C-alpha positions in Angstrom: 5.7 14.2 64.2 8.0 11.9 66.2 11.5 13.0 67.1 14.4 11.5 69.0 15.3 14.0 71.7 18.1 14.4 74.2 16.8 14.8 77.7 19.9 14.8 79.9 23.3 13.1 80.6 23.2 9.3 80.9 19.6 9.2 79.8 18.5 7.4 76.6 17.1 9.4 73.8 13.3 9.8 74.1 10.9 9.4 71.1 8.6 12.3 71.7 5.7 13.9 69.8 6.7 17.4 68.7 5.1 20.1 66.6 5.9 20.2 62.9 8.1 23.2 62.0 6.7 26.2 60.1 8.9 28.4 58.0 9.1 31.9 59.4 10.9 34.9 57.7 14.4 33.8 56.5 13.6 30.2 57.0 12.7 27.1 55.1 11.4 23.7 56.1 13.4 20.7 55.0 11.9 17.2 54.7 14.7 15.1 56.0 15.7 12.2 53.6 18.8 11.1 55.5 20.4 11.9 58.8 23.7 10.6 60.1 24.6 9.2 63.6 27.9 10.5 64.9 30.2 9.4 67.7 29.6 12.9 69.3 26.0 11.8 69.8 27.4 9.1 72.1 29.6 11.5 74.1 26.8 14.1 74.2 24.7 11.5 76.1 27.5 10.1 78.2 29.7 13.1 79.1 28.2 15.9 81.3 30.7 18.3 79.8 28.4 18.6 76.7 25.5 20.0 78.7 27.0 23.5 78.3 25.9 23.4 74.7 22.2 23.1 75.6 21.9 26.6 77.0 18.4 27.0 75.5 17.0 24.1 77.5 15.9 20.5 77.0 14.5 18.4 75.5 16.2 19.0 72.1 15.9 17.0 68.9 19.3 15.7 68.1 20.9 15.0 64.7 23.5 17.4 63.2 24.2 15.8 59.8 21.2 15.8 57.5 20.1 16.2 53.9 16.7 16.5 52.3 14.3 18.4 50.2 12.8 21.9 50.8 9.0 21.6 51.4 8.2 25.1 52.5 9.8 28.5 51.9 9.4 31.5 54.2 9.4 35.2 53.5 12.6 36.5 52.0 13.8 33.1 50.9 12.6 33.2 47.3 16.0 32.2 46.0 15.1 28.7 47.2 12.1 26.8 46.0 10.0 23.8 47.1 11.7 20.7 45.7 15.3 21.9 46.0 17.7 19.2 47.2 19.9 20.5 50.1 22.5 19.6 52.6 22.6 21.4 56.0 25.9 22.6 57.4 25.5 22.1 61.2 26.8 25.3 62.7 24.7 28.5 62.5 25.8 32.1 62.5 24.7 32.5 66.1 27.2 29.9 67.1 24.7 27.2 67.9 24.8 23.8 66.2 21.9 21.8 64.9 20.6 19.5 67.6 22.4 21.3 70.4 21.5 25.0 70.9 18.1 26.4 69.9 18.0 24.6 66.6 16.5 21.2 66.4 18.3 18.6 64.4 17.5 15.9 61.9 16.4 13.0 64.1 12.9 14.0 63.0 11.1 14.0 59.6 11.3 17.8 59.2 13.5 20.6 60.4 14.1 24.3 59.9 17.1 25.8 58.0 18.3 29.2 56.9 20.8 30.7 54.6 23.3 30.1 57.3 23.5 26.5 56.6 21.7 25.6 53.3 23.9 24.2 50.6 22.6 22.9 47.3 23.0 19.2 46.9 23.9 18.1 43.4 21.6 15.7 41.7 24.6 13.3 41.3 25.1 13.0 45.1 22.7 10.7 46.9 21.0 11.8 50.1 23.0 9.4 52.3 26.3 10.9 51.1 24.8 14.3 51.3 24.0 13.8 54.9 27.4 12.3 55.8 29.1 15.2 54.1 27.5 17.8 56.4 29.5 16.8 59.4 31.9 13.9 58.7 32.7 15.5 55.4 32.5 19.2 56.3 34.5 18.8 59.6 37.1 16.5 58.2 37.7 18.5 55.0 37.9 21.8 56.9 40.4 20.4 59.4 42.6 18.8 56.7 42.5 21.4 54.0 41.6 24.8 55.5 43.2 24.4 58.9 45.9 21.8 58.2 46.8 23.1 54.8 47.4 19.6 53.3 48.9 19.8 49.8 50.9 17.8 47.3 54.2 16.6 48.7 53.3 16.9 52.4 53.6 13.9 54.7 50.3 13.7 56.6 49.1 11.5 59.4 45.5 10.7 60.1 44.3 9.3 63.4 41.0 7.5 63.2 39.8 6.3 59.8 36.1 6.2 60.6 33.6 8.6 59.1 35.7 11.8 59.5 39.1 10.3 59.1 38.3 8.3 56.0 37.2 11.5 54.3 40.1 13.6 55.6 42.6 11.0 54.6 41.0 10.6 51.2 40.9 14.3 50.5 44.6 14.6 51.4 45.5 11.7 49.1 43.6 13.2 46.3 45.6 16.4 46.4 48.8 14.4 46.3 49.9 14.2 50.0 51.7 11.1 51.3 49.2 9.9 53.9 49.6 7.5 56.8 46.7 6.3 58.9 46.3 5.1 62.5 43.3 3.0 63.3 42.6 0.4 66.1 39.9 -1.4 64.2 41.5 -4.1 62.0 38.4 -4.1 59.7 38.7 -0.4 59.1 42.5 -0.8 58.4 41.5 -2.9 55.4 40.3 0.3 53.7 43.9 1.6 53.4 44.2 0.9 49.7 40.7 2.3 49.0 41.6 5.5 50.8 45.1 5.7 49.1 47.2 5.4 52.2 51.0 5.0 52.1 50.9 3.1 55.3 48.5 2.1 58.2 49.0 1.0 61.7 47.2 0.8 65.0 49.0 3.9 66.4 50.4 7.0 64.7 53.7 6.8 66.6 54.5 3.8 64.3 55.5 6.5 61.8 57.6 8.6 64.1 60.7 8.2 61.9 59.0 9.3 58.7 58.9 13.1 59.5 55.2 13.8 59.4 54.5 17.5 58.6 50.9 17.4 59.7 48.8 15.1 61.8 45.0 15.4 62.1 43.5 13.6 65.1 39.9 12.7 64.3 39.7 10.4 67.3 40.6 12.6 70.2 40.9 10.0 72.9 43.7 11.7 74.9 46.3 9.1 74.2 45.9 9.7 70.4 46.6 13.4 71.0 49.7 12.7 73.0 51.0 10.2 70.5 50.6 12.8 67.7 52.8 15.3 69.7 55.5 12.6 70.0 55.4 11.8 66.3 55.4 15.1 64.5 58.5 16.3 62.7 60.2 19.6 63.6 57.8 22.6 62.9 55.0 20.1 62.4 51.3 20.8 63.1 48.7 18.9 65.0 45.1 19.7 64.2 42.7 18.4 66.9 39.2 17.5 65.8 38.1 14.4 67.7 36.4 14.8 71.0 36.4 11.2 72.2 37.7 12.6 75.5 37.7 16.2 76.5 41.1 16.1 78.1 44.6 14.9 77.2 48.0 14.8 79.0 50.8 15.7 76.6 54.6 15.7 76.8 55.7 19.4 76.5 59.3 18.4 75.7 58.7 17.6 72.0 56.2 20.4 71.8 59.0 22.9 72.7 62.1 21.3 71.2 60.4 20.6 67.9 58.6 23.9 67.9 55.3 22.3 67.1 51.9 24.0 66.5 48.6 22.8 67.9 45.4 24.0 66.3 41.8 23.1 67.0 39.2 22.7 64.3 35.4 22.6 64.7 33.0 22.0 61.8 33.6 24.2 58.8 32.0 26.5 56.3 29.3 26.2 53.6 32.2 26.5 51.1 33.9 23.5 52.6 30.6 21.5 52.2 30.3 22.6 48.6 33.9 21.4 48.1 33.1 18.0 49.5 30.0 17.7 47.3 32.1 18.3 44.3 34.5 15.4 45.3 31.4 13.2 45.8 29.9 14.3 42.5 33.1 13.3 40.7 32.9 9.8 42.1 36.3 10.0 43.8 34.9 10.0 47.3 32.6 7.1 48.4 32.9 6.5 52.2 31.4 3.3 53.6 27.8 3.7 54.9 25.5 1.6 57.0 21.8 2.3 56.3 19.4 2.3 59.2 15.8 3.5 59.8 14.7 6.4 62.0 13.6 3.8 64.6 17.2 2.3 64.7 18.9 5.6 65.8 19.3 4.7 69.5 20.6 1.2 68.6 23.1 2.8 66.3 24.3 5.0 69.2 24.7 2.0 71.4 26.8 0.2 68.7 29.0 3.3 68.3 29.5 3.3 72.1 30.8 -0.3 72.0 33.1 0.5 69.0 34.3 -1.6 66.1 31.8 0.0 63.6 33.1 0.3 60.0 31.4 3.2 58.1 28.8 5.8 59.1 25.3 5.0 60.3 22.9 6.9 58.1 19.1 6.9 58.9 17.1 6.9 55.7 13.6 8.4 55.9 10.8 7.2 53.8 9.1 9.5 51.3 
């Protein structure tokens, strides 16, 4: 089968012939129906700092947000059956992530999965949404709800309203938080009413006088992180998710004087993914999606690199 593989920093993905996976003990094979393209795919290719994740060698089939149908069940996995619809949480119990460590990802027609990351995909949730939820959904929901503790009555800031930020902001609005968004793309800012925002601007520090209790930075471009520190109310919390840049310079004065907390958040749990699927199943969460084909994945990465994309690129695989 053909797979888009990472072969090294500053090198384009290669479309290589790879062996089809076979289900060993504790494993299933999933026929991929949809696989998302993430901005971290861009930074993986562009930033040598990501090479540390590929400790099991290259090339590696990328793609860390996928959904599909089980086509083969290995020994000890009888609680799953051929034909089951599933989403795949990206982080495994060994700490590796799909498409990075030893686990190949979904930029190929078939992939292996285990009980570490298999989550039943409700019939009411389409494969494109199911794929988006595994990273953009899982990561954003976990950061906002589990790590940030968003709840009714809180004033919450969200930096970046793309794939992750849209979902995080929408989840916070649905539980009754007063949510403010920061987004540099004017087209994406038009989604404010759809998300349920109380306000939107191009920078989070526009809302400095509102006393934000929580800010979740889904962009992570350094300046966004420092702006969040300057904006939070006393005893406020910053949850850092975005990795647009791997470094930021912050002003420690507001950090100290306002007794702020900074927390990191990476991915999430299968329970978080199930929670996102329930929101999608209810029809209350429908993020924008751009459908592409498997062949279009490198072009989608190039478009994300340039910026200005509204919605998530989801590669749809033919039956």
